[in-house]
C-alpha angles and dihedrals in degrees: 000000000000117000113241112245115260114249114267112257115255112263116249119261113247125231090230088058091053094046089051090054091046091049085067092063118084132202103255090223104036096032096215128115115276091231090054091050091051090242095136114085135168098012112185123178115192109179105303093341117104129193132171144149128241112219117212131180090229140016086230097065096141098218097041093121092054091049091054092045092049091046096049090045094052091051096047090066093058106112109254097021111129101168137020128190122175125184130184114254124238087218118100134193114245119213123244118302113273126220115274092257088061097050113171115260109242114263097004114111102184131017117196124190120215110202146171136189095225137015126259096046098111097257096146091046086056094045096051094047091046089054094046094046091055091047091052089054088059102267127140103242139180131176127210116205100215092174094102098171096045108024110181106154096095091054094051091044091052093250100119110146093016116141132211123252125200128238096229097204093054102021087229122142116253111226117221117241131221129170090000094304127113115223139202125180143153086241090074088059103048136046117264097254094035113112121220103227102183138147120229100272093057092048089049090053097048092049094054088047092056088051097047111019096053123091096233092161113201113340130180089196137017111192112206112204101206125203115250121279134017105295143125096306092052091050092047091053097044093045098042106039139044098246108191093199150330138241114211117206123201144156121235102253119101099245090059093045091051093053088045090058089055089056091047088053092051094054093043092053089053091049093246112149121236114230088191151268128300116197112208126195089020097159141340114244114228126215092251093056098259127113138239114212099209097172100034128274133274100359096130094046095048091048090055092053093047093049094038097238127129117269099224101190149308117245121203125237094254123165093218091056086060099034096048091050088050089055092052094254112110111212095248087062103037098040113012095169097058122108089246095052089048092053092048093046083052090055091051093048089051089051094049091045092054090047089049093047094047095044096048093043088054093051108118103179118076119236115280108248110199121205117237112284124224110292088247093057111028094083093231122119111241 
């Protein structure tokens, strides 16, 4: 009796075939293939087992789970593939080099300015909610209150009365933390009713100290809540730090839009990208579902079109958005299912998507493709 021949072993899957499959998967925000963006790293193919890493610019990329699911699904249909495992890489892509005067702050990957042309438009409310929304997505976040004369961030973050401690080995200040966000502010250094009466050089010095003499640790994002206008604090931040972009907050009425345009021009002259415009107090929602446009209608959106920058969202004039902040509970934390919280999370997602798009587009080095390791060390079951 003749023994029947043993079945031929399945041919190994090639890295080229896996990469071709991954090239069909687009990043949902950037809408370009993962392979083209350099997002695939440490690809190993051992027989029918495939492992790879997906490289993001931030752990808070809002659609990262979808990216992984789509990538794994695309590779599973490659003939010969028996198992697929994708992980997120700890590596990140750094944006282009900055001039020496704008040296990166150690440990801080992205510095985001939140600005307004005039006071009273809700800029700090947007800034603290933006920081908390990013932290809720898993990012490491800090917020620097650069409004030295009128610091309100600690109140809105529930840190009223907090004091600063010092890291003895380094001598740096330890920022208090609330809602997963590290916070530094002049309010921690002065009494509640004590005015700060300083000329420009003193203000410049303290802002620089808040950047370099605070133990921020590793941060994906540092949100800087700027004072209104285009003064000394704005100049210090622009000149001293590699700001990746600015969010402009305004209200719909013409006087606020006019001042916002001045702020946009300031950032444009300094080559700081504009993430977009947020229109606060856009309308008052009435009980019957209609809206009362107390301060006019569409000013922020029209300005965004005219200036060719994104319109990030319109926030209603809602009492809870204000009252929750006054109680130290930003709305994205206290009522995450509310309309206002949803809009603010959308702003955060758009900012992160723009950072991801710019960072990945600037990536010059191709992804590292690792050859298959020895079966005993590659970590894949054979």
